[in-house]
C-alpha positions in Angstrom: -32.6 82.3 -137.3 -36.0 81.5 -136.0 -34.5 80.3 -132.7 -33.0 83.8 -132.1 -36.3 85.5 -132.8 -38.0 83.2 -130.3 -35.4 84.0 -127.7 -35.7 87.7 -128.4 -39.5 87.7 -128.1 -39.4 85.7 -124.9 -36.9 88.1 -123.4 -39.1 91.1 -124.3 -42.2 89.3 -122.9 -40.5 88.5 -119.7 -38.7 91.9 -119.4 -35.3 90.3 -119.1 -32.2 90.3 -121.2 -31.4 87.4 -123.5 -28.3 86.8 -121.5 -30.5 86.1 -118.5 -32.4 83.5 -120.5 -29.3 81.8 -122.0 -26.5 81.9 -119.4 -26.3 80.7 -115.8 -26.5 83.4 -113.1 -22.8 84.2 -112.8 -21.6 82.7 -116.0 -20.9 86.0 -117.7 -19.8 88.1 -114.7 -16.2 88.6 -113.8 -15.0 87.2 -110.5 -15.1 89.3 -107.3 -11.5 90.6 -107.6 -12.1 91.9 -111.1 -15.3 93.5 -110.0 -13.5 95.5 -107.4 -11.0 96.7 -110.1 -13.8 97.6 -112.5 -15.4 99.6 -109.8 -12.2 101.6 -109.4 -12.0 102.0 -113.2 -15.4 103.6 -113.2 -13.9 106.5 -111.1 -11.2 107.3 -113.7 -11.5 110.0 -116.3 -12.4 109.0 -119.9 -8.8 109.1 -121.1 -7.7 106.8 -118.4 -10.6 104.5 -119.1 -9.6 104.4 -122.8 -6.1 103.3 -121.9 -7.4 100.5 -119.6 -9.8 99.4 -122.4 -6.9 99.3 -124.9 -4.7 97.3 -122.6 -7.4 94.8 -121.8 -8.4 94.4 -125.4 -4.7 93.8 -126.3 -4.3 91.1 -123.7 -7.5 89.4 -124.9 -6.3 89.4 -128.5 -3.0 88.0 -127.4 -4.8 85.2 -125.5 -7.1 84.4 -128.4 -4.1 84.3 -130.7 -2.3 81.8 -128.5 -5.4 79.6 -128.3 -5.7 79.6 -132.1 -2.0 78.7 -132.5 -2.5 75.9 -130.0 -5.5 74.7 -132.0 -3.5 74.6 -135.3 -0.7 72.8 -133.6 -3.0 70.0 -132.4 
């Protein structure tokens, strides 16, 4: 894992995140419509945020499962 150590040291030296070194500028950011929704979520209380987090995680797991099943079928 020498490569990861180099990336980590480089990020520290440049005072940036490792994501900034590895990914393109908007590669890891949600699109604008999702950003507006996330701004709204920030205004919710912690219980409501928890519900939204659970829903999103469930949808992501469902999507990943479908992708895996497709991969096995191929």
